[in-house]
NUKOLDO-693639 format. One record per residue (C-alpha): residue in one letter; x, y, z; residue number from 1. Coordinates in nm, 4 decimals. Example, Ala and Ser with C-alpha at 12.3 -4.5 7.8 and 13.67 -1.06 7.14 Angstrom:
BEGIN
node residuo->a px->1.2300 py->-0.4500 pz->0.7800 num->1 $
node residuo->s px->1.3670 py->-0.1060 pz->0.7140 num->2 $
END
This chain:
BEGIN
node residuo->x px->2.9986 py->-1.7199 pz->0.6456 num->1 $
node residuo->x px->2.8020 py->-1.5809 pz->0.3536 num->2 $
node residuo->x px->2.5116 py->-1.8012 pz->0.2414 num->3 $
node residuo->x px->2.5378 py->-1.9950 pz->-0.0821 num->4 $
node residuo->x px->2.2943 py->-1.8482 pz->-0.3311 num->5 $
node residuo->x px->2.3324 py->-2.1529 pz->-0.5539 num->6 $
node residuo->x px->2.1164 py->-2.3420 pz->-0.3050 num->7 $
node residuo->x px->1.7539 py->-2.2272 pz->-0.3165 num->8 $
node residuo->x px->1.6872 py->-2.3399 pz->0.0400 num->9 $
node residuo->x px->1.9887 py->-2.1490 pz->0.1692 num->10 $
node residuo->x px->1.8645 py->-1.8383 pz->-0.0052 num->11 $
node residuo->x px->1.5164 py->-1.8804 pz->0.1422 num->12 $
node residuo->x px->1.6582 py->-1.9334 pz->0.4914 num->13 $
node residuo->x px->1.8878 py->-1.6324 pz->0.4630 num->14 $
node residuo->x px->1.6199 py->-1.4020 pz->0.3306 num->15 $
node residuo->x px->1.3140 py->-1.5191 pz->0.5201 num->16 $
node residuo->x px->1.3993 py->-1.7315 pz->0.8224 num->17 $
node residuo->x px->1.7227 py->-1.5612 pz->0.9231 num->18 $
node residuo->x px->1.5610 py->-1.2207 pz->0.8868 num->19 $
node residuo->x px->1.8315 py->-1.0610 pz->0.6761 num->20 $
node residuo->x px->1.6052 py->-0.9757 pz->0.3862 num->21 $
node residuo->x px->1.7098 py->-0.8432 pz->0.0477 num->22 $
node residuo->x px->1.9195 py->-0.5767 pz->0.2112 num->23 $
node residuo->x px->2.1340 py->-0.8486 pz->0.3672 num->24 $
node residuo->x px->2.2181 py->-0.9839 pz->0.0239 num->25 $
node residuo->x px->2.2918 py->-0.6397 pz->-0.1153 num->26 $
node residuo->x px->2.5205 py->-0.5681 pz->0.1795 num->27 $
node residuo->x px->2.7152 py->-0.8823 pz->0.0909 num->28 $
node residuo->x px->2.7956 py->-0.7326 pz->-0.2484 num->29 $
node residuo->x px->2.5381 py->-0.9051 pz->-0.4655 num->30 $
node residuo->x px->2.6425 py->-0.8629 pz->-0.8293 num->31 $
node residuo->x px->2.3485 py->-1.0273 pz->-1.0032 num->32 $
node residuo->x px->1.9831 py->-1.1000 pz->-0.9372 num->33 $
node residuo->x px->1.9396 py->-1.4455 pz->-0.7760 num->34 $
node residuo->x px->1.7113 py->-1.6854 pz->-0.9589 num->35 $
node residuo->x px->1.4568 py->-1.6706 pz->-0.6752 num->36 $
node residuo->x px->1.3925 py->-1.3026 pz->-0.7554 num->37 $
node residuo->x px->1.3778 py->-1.3239 pz->-1.1338 num->38 $
node residuo->x px->1.0238 py->-1.2463 pz->-1.2429 num->39 $
node residuo->x px->0.8614 py->-1.4050 pz->-1.5494 num->40 $
node residuo->x px->0.8701 py->-1.1617 pz->-1.8441 num->41 $
node residuo->x px->0.4996 py->-1.0724 pz->-1.8187 num->42 $
node residuo->x px->0.5491 py->-0.9448 pz->-1.4613 num->43 $
node residuo->x px->0.8527 py->-0.7276 pz->-1.5307 num->44 $
node residuo->x px->0.8134 py->-0.3512 pz->-1.5479 num->45 $
node residuo->x px->0.9396 py->-0.1957 pz->-1.8685 num->46 $
node residuo->x px->0.9872 py->0.1671 pz->-1.7734 num->47 $
node residuo->x px->0.9907 py->0.2830 pz->-2.1338 num->48 $
node residuo->x px->0.6438 py->0.1339 pz->-2.1922 num->49 $
node residuo->x px->0.4846 py->0.3484 pz->-1.9218 num->50 $
node residuo->x px->0.3885 py->0.7131 pz->-1.9145 num->51 $
node residuo->x px->0.3900 py->0.9500 pz->-1.6208 num->52 $
node residuo->x px->0.0595 py->1.0471 pz->-1.4666 num->53 $
node residuo->x px->0.0455 py->1.4201 pz->-1.5276 num->54 $
node residuo->x px->-0.2622 py->1.5097 pz->-1.3223 num->55 $
node residuo->x px->-0.1844 py->1.7909 pz->-1.0746 num->56 $
node residuo->x px->-0.2173 py->1.7168 pz->-0.7034 num->57 $
node residuo->x px->-0.5409 py->1.8065 pz->-0.5253 num->58 $
node residuo->x px->-0.5207 py->2.0966 pz->-0.2784 num->59 $
node residuo->x px->-0.7039 py->1.9651 pz->0.0276 num->60 $
node residuo->x px->-0.6971 py->2.2996 pz->0.2069 num->61 $
node residuo->x px->-0.9650 py->2.4174 pz->-0.0385 num->62 $
node residuo->x px->-1.2143 py->2.1691 pz->0.1083 num->63 $
node residuo->x px->-1.2620 py->2.4210 pz->0.3888 num->64 $
node residuo->x px->-1.3363 py->2.7163 pz->0.1607 num->65 $
node residuo->x px->-1.5581 py->2.8354 pz->-0.1246 num->66 $
node residuo->x px->-1.3985 py->2.5841 pz->-0.3650 num->67 $
node residuo->x px->-1.5178 py->2.2858 pz->-0.1585 num->68 $
node residuo->x px->-1.7557 py->2.1482 pz->-0.4211 num->69 $
node residuo->x px->-1.5035 py->2.1658 pz->-0.7038 num->70 $
node residuo->x px->-1.2335 py->1.9953 pz->-0.4954 num->71 $
node residuo->x px->-1.4836 py->1.7293 pz->-0.3874 num->72 $
node residuo->x px->-1.5573 py->1.6614 pz->-0.7561 num->73 $
node residuo->x px->-1.1830 py->1.6179 pz->-0.8238 num->74 $
node residuo->x px->-1.1564 py->1.3628 pz->-0.5416 num->75 $
node residuo->x px->-1.4610 py->1.1701 pz->-0.6642 num->76 $
node residuo->x px->-1.3405 py->1.1772 pz->-1.0263 num->77 $
node residuo->x px->-1.0019 py->1.0357 pz->-0.9242 num->78 $
node residuo->x px->-1.1615 py->0.7613 pz->-0.7129 num->79 $
node residuo->x px->-1.3914 py->0.6648 pz->-0.9997 num->80 $
node residuo->x px->-1.1178 py->0.6440 pz->-1.2640 num->81 $
node residuo->x px->-0.7612 py->0.5619 pz->-1.1613 num->82 $
node residuo->x px->-0.8240 py->0.5040 pz->-0.7903 num->83 $
node residuo->x px->-0.5047 py->0.6989 pz->-0.7157 num->84 $
node residuo->x px->-0.4470 py->1.0689 pz->-0.6597 num->85 $
node residuo->x px->-0.1948 py->1.2952 pz->-0.4900 num->86 $
node residuo->x px->-0.2783 py->1.5596 pz->-0.2308 num->87 $
node residuo->x px->-0.0984 py->1.8687 pz->-0.1025 num->88 $
node residuo->x px->-0.1796 py->2.1083 pz->0.1817 num->89 $
node residuo->x px->-0.2973 py->1.8002 pz->0.3704 num->90 $
node residuo->x px->-0.2017 py->1.9289 pz->0.7189 num->91 $
node residuo->x px->0.0708 py->1.6670 pz->0.7673 num->92 $
node residuo->x px->0.3891 py->1.8681 pz->0.8375 num->93 $
node residuo->x px->0.6389 py->1.8480 pz->0.5516 num->94 $
node residuo->x px->0.9318 py->1.8290 pz->0.7944 num->95 $
node residuo->x px->0.7667 py->1.5198 pz->0.9468 num->96 $
node residuo->x px->0.7579 py->1.3596 pz->0.6006 num->97 $
node residuo->x px->1.1310 py->1.4231 pz->0.5579 num->98 $
node residuo->x px->1.1975 py->1.2805 pz->0.9029 num->99 $
node residuo->x px->0.9964 py->0.9689 pz->0.8147 num->100 $
node residuo->x px->1.2123 py->0.8978 pz->0.5116 num->101 $
node residuo->x px->1.5345 py->0.9431 pz->0.7085 num->102 $
node residuo->x px->1.4020 py->0.7249 pz->0.9905 num->103 $
node residuo->x px->1.3104 py->0.4454 pz->0.7499 num->104 $
node residuo->x px->1.6567 py->0.4456 pz->0.5926 num->105 $
node residuo->x px->1.8165 py->0.4434 pz->0.9379 num->106 $
node residuo->x px->1.6003 py->0.1537 pz->1.0562 num->107 $
node residuo->x px->1.6856 py->-0.0683 pz->0.7613 num->108 $
node residuo->x px->2.0528 py->0.0113 pz->0.8132 num->109 $
node residuo->x px->2.0421 py->-0.1424 pz->1.1611 num->110 $
node residuo->x px->2.2240 py->-0.4739 pz->1.2217 num->111 $
node residuo->x px->2.0222 py->-0.7743 pz->1.0963 num->112 $
node residuo->x px->1.9739 py->-0.9161 pz->1.4443 num->113 $
node residuo->x px->1.7952 py->-0.5995 pz->1.5588 num->114 $
node residuo->x px->1.5373 py->-0.6277 pz->1.2806 num->115 $
node residuo->x px->1.5080 py->-1.0076 pz->1.2935 num->116 $
node residuo->x px->1.3647 py->-0.9791 pz->1.6448 num->117 $
node residuo->x px->1.0355 py->-0.8879 pz->1.4778 num->118 $
node residuo->x px->1.0096 py->-1.1776 pz->1.2314 num->119 $
node residuo->x px->0.6559 py->-1.3160 pz->1.2499 num->120 $
node residuo->x px->0.7677 py->-1.6485 pz->1.4016 num->121 $
node residuo->x px->0.9504 py->-1.4832 pz->1.6918 num->122 $
node residuo->x px->0.8175 py->-1.1269 pz->1.7284 num->123 $
node residuo->x px->0.7528 py->-1.0362 pz->2.0929 num->124 $
node residuo->x px->0.4244 py->-0.8736 pz->1.9878 num->125 $
node residuo->x px->0.1549 py->-0.9546 pz->1.7307 num->126 $
node residuo->x px->0.1453 py->-0.5822 pz->1.6529 num->127 $
node residuo->x px->0.4834 py->-0.5771 pz->1.4762 num->128 $
node residuo->x px->0.6119 py->-0.7907 pz->1.1896 num->129 $
node residuo->x px->0.9394 py->-0.7669 pz->0.9997 num->130 $
node residuo->x px->0.9622 py->-0.9495 pz->0.6711 num->131 $
node residuo->x px->1.0618 py->-0.9628 pz->0.3095 num->132 $
node residuo->x px->0.8491 py->-0.9977 pz->-0.0051 num->133 $
node residuo->x px->0.4730 py->-1.0519 pz->0.0570 num->134 $
node residuo->x px->0.3954 py->-1.4210 pz->0.1074 num->135 $
node residuo->x px->0.7345 py->-1.5819 pz->0.0297 num->136 $
node residuo->x px->0.6133 py->-1.9380 pz->0.0789 num->137 $
node residuo->x px->0.3430 py->-1.8896 pz->-0.1880 num->138 $
node residuo->x px->0.5395 py->-1.6828 pz->-0.4428 num->139 $
node residuo->x px->0.6971 py->-1.8191 pz->-0.7584 num->140 $
node residuo->x px->0.9428 py->-1.5275 pz->-0.7514 num->141 $
node residuo->x px->1.0257 py->-1.3157 pz->-0.4478 num->142 $
node residuo->x px->0.9665 py->-0.9393 pz->-0.4402 num->143 $
node residuo->x px->1.2718 py->-0.7150 pz->-0.3994 num->144 $
node residuo->x px->1.1472 py->-0.5592 pz->-0.0758 num->145 $
node residuo->x px->1.1972 py->-0.5649 pz->0.3009 num->146 $
node residuo->x px->0.9410 py->-0.4130 pz->0.5354 num->147 $
node residuo->x px->0.8366 py->-0.3516 pz->0.8924 num->148 $
node residuo->x px->0.4623 py->-0.3529 pz->0.9615 num->149 $
node residuo->x px->0.3104 py->-0.1974 pz->1.2747 num->150 $
node residuo->x px->-0.0538 py->-0.2416 pz->1.3734 num->151 $
node residuo->x px->-0.2136 py->0.0402 pz->1.5694 num->152 $
node residuo->x px->-0.4492 py->-0.0289 pz->1.8592 num->153 $
node residuo->x px->-0.3864 py->0.2740 pz->2.0790 num->154 $
node residuo->x px->-0.1036 py->0.5155 pz->2.1574 num->155 $
node residuo->x px->0.0036 py->0.3363 pz->2.4741 num->156 $
node residuo->x px->0.0484 py->-0.0023 pz->2.3032 num->157 $
node residuo->x px->0.2244 py->0.1570 pz->2.0060 num->158 $
node residuo->x px->0.4735 py->0.3283 pz->2.2380 num->159 $
node residuo->x px->0.5276 py->0.0027 pz->2.4242 num->160 $
node residuo->x px->0.5575 py->-0.2400 pz->2.1348 num->161 $
node residuo->x px->0.6621 py->-0.0586 pz->1.8161 num->162 $
node residuo->x px->1.0406 py->-0.0492 pz->1.7539 num->163 $
node residuo->x px->1.1869 py->0.2341 pz->1.9585 num->164 $
node residuo->x px->1.3884 py->0.3608 pz->1.6613 num->165 $
node residuo->x px->1.0774 py->0.4432 pz->1.4572 num->166 $
node residuo->x px->0.7759 py->0.4491 pz->1.6887 num->167 $
node residuo->x px->0.7539 py->0.8231 pz->1.7611 num->168 $
node residuo->x px->0.7766 py->0.9466 pz->1.4033 num->169 $
node residuo->x px->0.5505 py->0.6670 pz->1.2716 num->170 $
node residuo->x px->0.2894 py->0.7402 pz->1.5369 num->171 $
node residuo->x px->0.2956 py->1.1114 pz->1.4578 num->172 $
node residuo->x px->0.2483 py->1.0336 pz->1.0881 num->173 $
node residuo->x px->-0.0584 py->0.8273 pz->1.1748 num->174 $
node residuo->x px->-0.2006 py->1.0876 pz->1.4135 num->175 $
node residuo->x px->-0.1666 py->1.3738 pz->1.1652 num->176 $
node residuo->x px->-0.3027 py->1.1745 pz->0.8689 num->177 $
node residuo->x px->-0.6248 py->1.0354 pz->1.0144 num->178 $
node residuo->x px->-0.8140 py->1.3647 pz->1.0044 num->179 $
node residuo->x px->-0.7311 py->1.3869 pz->0.6325 num->180 $
node residuo->x px->-0.8621 py->1.0312 pz->0.5794 num->181 $
node residuo->x px->-1.1851 py->1.1267 pz->0.7542 num->182 $
node residuo->x px->-1.2332 py->1.4306 pz->0.5295 num->183 $
node residuo->x px->-1.1764 py->1.2217 pz->0.2174 num->184 $
node residuo->x px->-1.4261 py->0.9574 pz->0.3299 num->185 $
node residuo->x px->-1.6836 py->1.2261 pz->0.4090 num->186 $
node residuo->x px->-1.6555 py->1.3425 pz->0.0486 num->187 $
node residuo->x px->-1.6561 py->0.9946 pz->-0.1066 num->188 $
node residuo->x px->-1.9403 py->0.8551 pz->0.1050 num->189 $
node residuo->x px->-2.1416 py->1.1757 pz->0.0672 num->190 $
node residuo->x px->-2.1180 py->1.1414 pz->-0.3091 num->191 $
node residuo->x px->-2.2801 py->0.7967 pz->-0.2763 num->192 $
node residuo->x px->-2.5813 py->0.9502 pz->-0.1046 num->193 $
node residuo->x px->-2.4722 py->0.8386 pz->0.2413 num->194 $
node residuo->x px->-2.4640 py->1.0759 pz->0.5362 num->195 $
node residuo->x px->-2.1175 py->0.9868 pz->0.6695 num->196 $
node residuo->x px->-2.1648 py->0.9804 pz->1.0458 num->197 $
node residuo->x px->-1.8483 py->0.9723 pz->1.2562 num->198 $
node residuo->x px->-1.9470 py->0.6284 pz->1.3864 num->199 $
node residuo->x px->-1.9596 py->0.4885 pz->1.0326 num->200 $
node residuo->x px->-1.6176 py->0.6280 pz->0.9470 num->201 $
node residuo->x px->-1.4824 py->0.4886 pz->1.2758 num->202 $
node residuo->x px->-1.5886 py->0.1403 pz->1.1638 num->203 $
node residuo->x px->-1.4337 py->0.1790 pz->0.8178 num->204 $
node residuo->x px->-1.0939 py->0.2863 pz->0.9554 num->205 $
node residuo->x px->-1.1010 py->0.0883 pz->1.2809 num->206 $
node residuo->x px->-0.7862 py->-0.1096 pz->1.2004 num->207 $
node residuo->x px->-0.4791 py->0.0940 pz->1.1108 num->208 $
node residuo->x px->-0.1307 py->-0.0149 pz->1.0060 num->209 $
node residuo->x px->0.1847 py->0.1807 pz->0.9370 num->210 $
node residuo->x px->0.4447 py->0.0099 pz->0.7190 num->211 $
node residuo->x px->0.7937 py->0.1116 pz->0.6240 num->212 $
node residuo->x px->0.9049 py->-0.0447 pz->0.2945 num->213 $
node residuo->x px->1.2656 py->-0.0658 pz->0.1822 num->214 $
node residuo->x px->1.3759 py->-0.1376 pz->-0.1744 num->215 $
node residuo->x px->1.7552 py->-0.1835 pz->-0.1875 num->216 $
node residuo->x px->1.9513 py->-0.1047 pz->-0.5002 num->217 $
node residuo->x px->1.9126 py->-0.3868 pz->-0.7494 num->218 $
node residuo->x px->2.1796 py->-0.5131 pz->-0.9948 num->219 $
node residuo->x px->1.9220 py->-0.5417 pz->-1.2745 num->220 $
node residuo->x px->1.5820 py->-0.3772 pz->-1.2138 num->221 $
node residuo->x px->1.4516 py->-0.5066 pz->-1.5469 num->222 $
node residuo->x px->1.4465 py->-0.8614 pz->-1.4058 num->223 $
node residuo->x px->1.2772 py->-0.7935 pz->-1.0723 num->224 $
node residuo->x px->0.9877 py->-0.6139 pz->-0.9090 num->225 $
node residuo->x px->0.9725 py->-0.4322 pz->-0.5780 num->226 $
node residuo->x px->0.6066 py->-0.5206 pz->-0.5267 num->227 $
node residuo->x px->0.3922 py->-0.7300 pz->-0.7591 num->228 $
node residuo->x px->0.0563 py->-0.6380 pz->-0.9110 num->229 $
node residuo->x px->-0.2083 py->-0.5960 pz->-0.6412 num->230 $
node residuo->x px->-0.4752 py->-0.3725 pz->-0.4964 num->231 $
node residuo->x px->-0.4846 py->-0.2809 pz->-0.1276 num->232 $
node residuo->x px->-0.7517 py->-0.4665 pz->0.0673 num->233 $
node residuo->x px->-0.8566 py->-0.1851 pz->0.3003 num->234 $
node residuo->x px->-1.0600 py->0.1348 pz->0.2760 num->235 $
node residuo->x px->-0.8084 py->0.4088 pz->0.1913 num->236 $
node residuo->x px->-0.4283 py->0.4040 pz->0.1840 num->237 $
node residuo->x px->-0.2094 py->0.7064 pz->0.2529 num->238 $
node residuo->x px->0.1385 py->0.6727 pz->0.1023 num->239 $
node residuo->x px->0.4544 py->0.8756 pz->0.1401 num->240 $
node residuo->x px->0.6932 py->0.8247 pz->-0.1511 num->241 $
node residuo->x px->1.0530 py->0.9389 pz->-0.1489 num->242 $
node residuo->x px->1.1939 py->1.1342 pz->-0.4430 num->243 $
node residuo->x px->1.3147 py->0.8339 pz->-0.6436 num->244 $
node residuo->x px->0.9849 py->0.7086 pz->-0.7814 num->245 $
node residuo->x px->0.8872 py->0.3666 pz->-0.9106 num->246 $
node residuo->x px->0.5141 py->0.3411 pz->-0.8296 num->247 $
node residuo->x px->0.2977 py->0.2304 pz->-1.1243 num->248 $
node residuo->x px->-0.0822 py->0.2109 pz->-1.1490 num->249 $
node residuo->x px->-0.2910 py->0.0244 pz->-1.4062 num->250 $
node residuo->x px->-0.5653 py->0.2086 pz->-1.5951 num->251 $
node residuo->x px->-0.8917 py->0.0114 pz->-1.5771 num->252 $
node residuo->x px->-1.0933 py->0.2124 pz->-1.8289 num->253 $
node residuo->x px->-1.0005 py->0.4531 pz->-2.1085 num->254 $
node residuo->x px->-0.9378 py->0.8003 pz->-1.9644 num->255 $
node residuo->x px->-0.7858 py->1.1281 pz->-2.0686 num->256 $
node residuo->x px->-0.4555 py->1.0197 pz->-1.9140 num->257 $
node residuo->x px->-0.4298 py->0.6824 pz->-2.0877 num->258 $
node residuo->x px->-0.5977 py->0.3750 pz->-2.2314 num->259 $
node residuo->x px->-0.7354 py->0.0692 pz->-2.0552 num->260 $
node residuo->x px->-0.4604 py->-0.1747 pz->-1.9588 num->261 $
node residuo->x px->-0.1789 py->0.0804 pz->-1.9695 num->262 $
node residuo->x px->0.0448 py->0.1444 pz->-1.6705 num->263 $
node residuo->x px->0.1170 py->0.4991 pz->-1.5545 num->264 $
node residuo->x px->0.3883 py->0.6051 pz->-1.3138 num->265 $
node residuo->x px->0.2832 py->0.8187 pz->-1.0166 num->266 $
node residuo->x px->0.5767 py->1.0633 pz->-1.0053 num->267 $
node residuo->x px->0.6890 py->1.1891 pz->-0.6640 num->268 $
node residuo->x px->0.5820 py->1.5461 pz->-0.5859 num->269 $
node residuo->x px->0.7680 py->1.7209 pz->-0.3016 num->270 $
node residuo->x px->0.5471 py->1.7540 pz->0.0036 num->271 $
node residuo->x px->0.2629 py->1.5484 pz->-0.1488 num->272 $
node residuo->x px->0.0984 py->1.2315 pz->-0.0210 num->273 $
node residuo->x px->-0.0494 py->0.9629 pz->-0.2445 num->274 $
node residuo->x px->-0.4023 py->0.8397 pz->-0.1722 num->275 $
node residuo->x px->-0.5442 py->0.5224 pz->-0.3155 num->276 $
node residuo->x px->-0.8774 py->0.3446 pz->-0.2985 num->277 $
node residuo->x px->-0.8802 py->-0.0019 pz->-0.1413 num->278 $
node residuo->x px->-1.0949 py->-0.3076 pz->-0.2131 num->279 $
node residuo->x px->-1.3376 py->-0.2339 pz->0.0720 num->280 $
node residuo->x px->-1.4275 py->0.1054 pz->-0.0727 num->281 $
node residuo->x px->-1.4794 py->-0.0508 pz->-0.4156 num->282 $
node residuo->x px->-1.7160 py->-0.3056 pz->-0.2635 num->283 $
node residuo->x px->-1.9033 py->-0.0530 pz->-0.0476 num->284 $
node residuo->x px->-1.9534 py->0.1682 pz->-0.3545 num->285 $
node residuo->x px->-2.0724 py->-0.1339 pz->-0.5580 num->286 $
node residuo->x px->-1.7878 py->-0.0779 pz->-0.8023 num->287 $
node residuo->x px->-1.8344 py->0.2968 pz->-0.8477 num->288 $
node residuo->x px->-1.4943 py->0.3644 pz->-0.6904 num->289 $
node residuo->x px->-1.1961 py->0.1643 pz->-0.8164 num->290 $
node residuo->x px->-0.9369 py->0.0039 pz->-0.5967 num->291 $
node residuo->x px->-0.6171 py->0.0640 pz->-0.7859 num->292 $
node residuo->x px->-0.4036 py->-0.2192 pz->-0.9193 num->293 $
node residuo->x px->-0.0450 py->-0.1076 pz->-0.8656 num->294 $
node residuo->x px->0.3125 py->-0.2333 pz->-0.8491 num->295 $
node residuo->x px->0.6615 py->-0.1041 pz->-0.7746 num->296 $
node residuo->x px->0.9785 py->-0.1074 pz->-0.9837 num->297 $
node residuo->x px->1.3241 py->-0.1471 pz->-0.8327 num->298 $
node residuo->x px->1.6189 py->0.0819 pz->-0.8992 num->299 $
node residuo->x px->1.9893 py->0.0305 pz->-0.9621 num->300 $
node residuo->x px->2.1017 py->0.3766 pz->-0.8516 num->301 $
node residuo->x px->1.9809 py->0.4345 pz->-0.4979 num->302 $
node residuo->x px->1.7814 py->0.2480 pz->-0.2347 num->303 $
node residuo->x px->1.4195 py->0.3614 pz->-0.2051 num->304 $
node residuo->x px->1.1743 py->0.3837 pz->0.0844 num->305 $
node residuo->x px->0.7987 py->0.4325 pz->0.1054 num->306 $
node residuo->x px->0.5752 py->0.4616 pz->0.4099 num->307 $
node residuo->x px->0.2059 py->0.3666 pz->0.3741 num->308 $
node residuo->x px->-0.0754 py->0.3930 pz->0.6253 num->309 $
node residuo->x px->-0.3457 py->0.1325 pz->0.5671 num->310 $
node residuo->x px->-0.6940 py->0.2008 pz->0.7042 num->311 $
node residuo->x px->-0.9133 py->-0.1070 pz->0.7264 num->312 $
node residuo->x px->-1.2606 py->-0.1784 pz->0.8701 num->313 $
node residuo->x px->-1.3055 py->-0.3688 pz->1.1941 num->314 $
node residuo->x px->-1.2196 py->-0.7360 pz->1.1226 num->315 $
node residuo->x px->-1.5544 py->-0.8553 pz->1.2639 num->316 $
node residuo->x px->-1.7476 py->-0.6070 pz->1.0467 num->317 $
node residuo->x px->-1.9900 py->-0.7348 pz->0.7857 num->318 $
node residuo->x px->-1.9102 py->-0.5755 pz->0.4495 num->319 $
node residuo->x px->-2.1459 py->-0.5417 pz->0.1525 num->320 $
node residuo->x px->-2.2377 py->-0.2760 pz->-0.1033 num->321 $
node residuo->x px->-2.4162 py->0.0150 pz->0.0657 num->322 $
node residuo->x px->-2.7979 py->-0.0217 pz->0.0392 num->323 $
node residuo->x px->-2.8349 py->0.3316 pz->-0.0990 num->324 $
node residuo->x px->-2.6031 py->0.2462 pz->-0.3884 num->325 $
node residuo->x px->-2.7603 py->-0.0938 pz->-0.4588 num->326 $
node residuo->x px->-3.1057 py->0.0667 pz->-0.4675 num->327 $
node residuo->x px->-2.9827 py->0.3155 pz->-0.7261 num->328 $
node residuo->x px->-2.7915 py->0.0558 pz->-0.9321 num->329 $
node residuo->x px->-3.0649 py->-0.2071 pz->-0.9152 num->330 $
node residuo->x px->-2.8183 py->-0.4897 pz->-0.8512 num->331 $
node residuo->x px->-2.5440 py->-0.5768 pz->-0.6034 num->332 $
node residuo->x px->-2.2121 py->-0.6746 pz->-0.7599 num->333 $
node residuo->x px->-2.0674 py->-0.8129 pz->-0.4364 num->334 $
node residuo->x px->-2.1990 py->-1.0446 pz->-0.1651 num->335 $
node residuo->x px->-2.1940 py->-0.9774 pz->0.2068 num->336 $
node residuo->x px->-1.9005 py->-1.1202 pz->0.4031 num->337 $
node residuo->x px->-1.7163 py->-1.0748 pz->0.7319 num->338 $
node residuo->x px->-1.3930 py->-0.8840 pz->0.6784 num->339 $
node residuo->x px->-1.1706 py->-1.1331 pz->0.8628 num->340 $
node residuo->x px->-1.2561 py->-1.3959 pz->0.5994 num->341 $
node residuo->x px->-1.1526 py->-1.1586 pz->0.3213 num->342 $
node residuo->x px->-0.8284 py->-1.0832 pz->0.5072 num->343 $
node residuo->x px->-0.7416 py->-1.4530 pz->0.5411 num->344 $
node residuo->x px->-0.7868 py->-1.4966 pz->0.1669 num->345 $
node residuo->x px->-0.5886 py->-1.1806 pz->0.0844 num->346 $
node residuo->x px->-0.2893 py->-1.2569 pz->0.3071 num->347 $
node residuo->x px->-0.2960 py->-1.6283 pz->0.2234 num->348 $
node residuo->x px->-0.2088 py->-1.5813 pz->-0.1441 num->349 $
node residuo->x px->0.0658 py->-1.4216 pz->-0.3500 num->350 $
node residuo->x px->-0.0039 py->-1.0903 pz->-0.5226 num->351 $
node residuo->x px->-0.2069 py->-1.1424 pz->-0.8391 num->352 $
node residuo->x px->-0.3589 py->-0.8167 pz->-0.9580 num->353 $
node residuo->x px->-0.7135 py->-0.7605 pz->-0.8326 num->354 $
node residuo->x px->-0.7928 py->-1.1297 pz->-0.8033 num->355 $
node residuo->x px->-0.8569 py->-1.0805 pz->-0.4310 num->356 $
node residuo->x px->-1.1897 py->-0.9156 pz->-0.5217 num->357 $
node residuo->x px->-1.3125 py->-1.2439 pz->-0.6697 num->358 $
node residuo->x px->-1.3716 py->-1.3553 pz->-0.3106 num->359 $
node residuo->x px->-1.6654 py->-1.1132 pz->-0.2856 num->360 $
node residuo->x px->-1.7918 py->-1.0938 pz->-0.6439 num->361 $
node residuo->x px->-2.1378 py->-1.2260 pz->-0.7219 num->362 $
node residuo->x px->-2.1194 py->-1.4560 pz->-1.0226 num->363 $
node residuo->x px->-2.3331 py->-1.2995 pz->-1.2939 num->364 $
node residuo->x px->-2.3961 py->-1.6422 pz->-1.4413 num->365 $
END
């Protein structure tokens, strides 16, 4: 029997506790957006009010040649301004990227009971979580998104515990992307006057997660959001978009591509990957690099997938602005903390822009 969407509790149970997610509702022939998903007007994404980010992608292959310094400047400039940039010639095979998108669509097309096995309350492993929205129990309006999240510890555990339908391609995506992440961090840390030893980078990307996000077709995208305003809490994020688009980033300071407070769409570029700065890199750089506030719009024409890799420091690691940067700046903007405490705060609240950074900010007063 189909759930009654007139009853808020029934909707919550169907979407969250029964593990069907938004896709389950769409499969039942949903003709309008349920009240639980209707965002307040200030959170809705008006496509016509946004511009496309026209910056060309950065060619990472040139880091290994005579143009290294110029490419490094492009990476630094992007991290200092928007906090988002796209890269090509990144050494991740393009056919793997296509396979990832197909695999994600196939996974979310599986019967509900196959995916519900991995709901957080019942998952056979703490490494894998299937869910919908972000923190449904804390949100005033649910996000129009289902996802599977897979933590990486080592290859053996990934092969044992990640869903068999997606584990091989997801693991290959992670394997082939990490060297790129290392190169980017070498550039970004080097620009801060830090000699980026391998051991330091190991600590900053110790925890890794691969997610597959699914945004089903929506009856009225103007009333919903796929993901609410937030910044990523980690070090760097690598994101594969499909060709549909819908990723928007907020401009923090006036720039040649827009004014402070405006939202720009990051248009999909075939074969490109999107890189964005996370909160930890903003804190380590004492605010020099910007974690990017971003959100996702839904679509009424075709379901959309995206596959991010999150790199995060070791949970027991103490995080604070790098001493070399504080010495140069003369003041630390953030206090020292243990990452696990930041994570508890981040995952314990609904998305709310970059408010998560308040946890670490030093009160100027």
